[in-house]
Phi, psi and omega in degrees: 000134179296149181232156177212137176244104186297335181280322180207075187292347185248031178290340177281152180292349177228164174213145176259121177259120189240133172249109178272097183272177181291332181244314182236146172258124184244133182234134178239123178271120184249129172275118187284336180287313182266351183055049180232161176279120182262350179175162181214141179214153177225152175207150177301145178289123188269058181288342179284342178241280180205128185300336179289341176298317178291323176297315179301320181297320178294316180299318179295319180296329179277350185065035187243034176301136181089350177279135179304148181239132169243136186226155166231160187215140168230019179288161178066029180093001179068209181257114183259123185238132169255135180254126175243115179231179183287307180217158197295322191279340184242276188292324177292319178294320177299317178297322179298316180295318180296318180300318179296318181289345179271002178093012182259159170263119182282113183266341177196152173231117185248126175265104185296331181295342181283351180129187182294160178217164180233181184297329178298326178295333181280341174062042172053061178278169171273329182212150175251131173260117184255120181235172175147130175082146172273162180298128181082000180272205183291113182288335183294338180303304184279332176295318178297320179295320178295317178297321178296323179296316178294317180297330179287344178097014180292135181231008181266190182290149181227133169256121180262119183219056179236208180313111185294333179293339181258004188301316182295318179294321178296317178299324179293320177298324183266015183306135182100343177261155172291113186235134171236126181263129181237172175297155181295132178287336176232076184296332175208161185301132177086003181239131176240120181236097186272349193299313183296315180293323179298316178295321180293320178296321176299317179299316179294319179302314182288321186279328189236331189271310183303309178292324183292335179284348177052049178282341179219138177255356183294127182054037180069019179089355185290330181296311180297317179301322182291337182275328190280130180255349179168174175289141185308311182297326178294316179296317180297319179297324174299318177298322179295321178297318177297316180299318181297320178295318181290325181285328181076013178220170177296144183227142172232137174239127176243122186242112182266114180250183180288325184250328183225161170238118183257142173236125176248137177220144170236109189229128177290125183277140177265112182304330181290341182269355186299326181284351181271343185285142177267354182291137177288322178268135184300143176289159177236159182291327182253120186224143174225135172235146180237123180253099186287349179259006183239118180189174187269340184229278182305322184256019183297320183296313180291335177294311182289331175293314180295329179271002177056049179239076181299332180296339178268003182305309180301318179296320180294317181295323178296321180287322178293326180288335181223087184300339178275007183307132176240138180301137181247352184209171176298324177297320177298318179295322176300315180295319178300315180295323180293318178294318179298319179298321177296313182299314181295314182298314180292317182295317179295321180292319178296324180288316187283329186068195185215164174245144179209156179269127178234158179253122180228192180302333182265010181098206182280123179227161178261127174249143181231148172233163176072199181253119183290113183256008190298328182263009180299132183265342183220129173244124178254123180262137183218162181118151185303320182297332180270328180285323188250010183279185179289161177307136179081010184299320183298317180297320181290317183293323184269356188302327181270005185240004180236154181102160182298130179247077185292317184291314183277339180078007181289136185271061185272157177303130187268319184220052185276159165274141182243130174231157178250128178277078187286336184250020179056041182294321185297320176296318178296318178301314179296322179290329183269348191300321184284312186278324182225072184300326180294317178297318180299317180295316180294322179293321177298320179297330179296329178293331179290343180267000181282140175277156183287000000 
């Protein structure tokens, strides 16, 4: 049985870092003395019985019974977040970005200023992120949104991250609901501060979502809750931040999954470029985007449609019909790589945005959208198709997404080094970052020594 000691979970010379995914549970055994990966195991996620069954199977395969376990989870649909803001272009958009960086899948964005809304508009989230107003600004903005949330019949957890001067009144409106108050995500115009809301969403995820999904019945669910440190994307993004610090350069991670393709980036912002962005909400150095229509199995059909590859239609439909599908031939592997290349290319372009020359009152100027990735020095490729594929799969899948894109204007990495996270190191780094930062840093540095 997995064990966890909340006061000092890493007192043992080893620790098992587990990612309980929607399809597969992945476990990495880390030696804390040498900060190295001592073993790796995978098992299908046993959501049909008890998610701890799959964790136990991984622990047994590693021969690490009795070793402390730290876990992150995206099982049971992961963390579903609805954003309620005042209006779509500013506070609601800011909330959407913060929700993504917090490891959540944004299922809806509601602009309260547009009028009343109901529960159907929220799309069955696990938590609502409530934003609105700058600090010291109009308090009615977020108060009206809170009243609308109550009127809609929402009874789940709420993270309040709007006008701090109105926080007490908002909490009173939401009395009776699980509420966590965080710093304002938009304290003043042109500023986006996600850290407080990100921490609050993590708190809500651990306190209300993990247990509420009833993924495990063992000990009333308390054992699984005690192991989980956060939502998988949030934990991985923490790992990416550690990696970027150790690398000393901009970093991008692209993770191709069965249902989504996630892109995480840590990019140093150029103050001189701030005036070139077309985004209403200010960019941040740490960014995550989730493309729910791009993936290898559940989303294979929409991937080939978005990539305009009708010839891959039969292969995509076969994979969508059987998400556990495994390639049986070289032709199957070719199709998997082609679908992955589409998912990666589209996801990176949506994340990076593009630059273009436009003519305005001041003459010809360059406008940019998205996160400029052109100077990124390291790209980390992740996902089963890249971890378990044929030799050189990463280079083939990424070949159309790297290098200067002069004609299209896409701000893609031009000359990066590419590595594959074959041992799920980034999730382990994120899980270890708080309790053992030195081990996390050393483990991140080991990824820098991996060949592409």
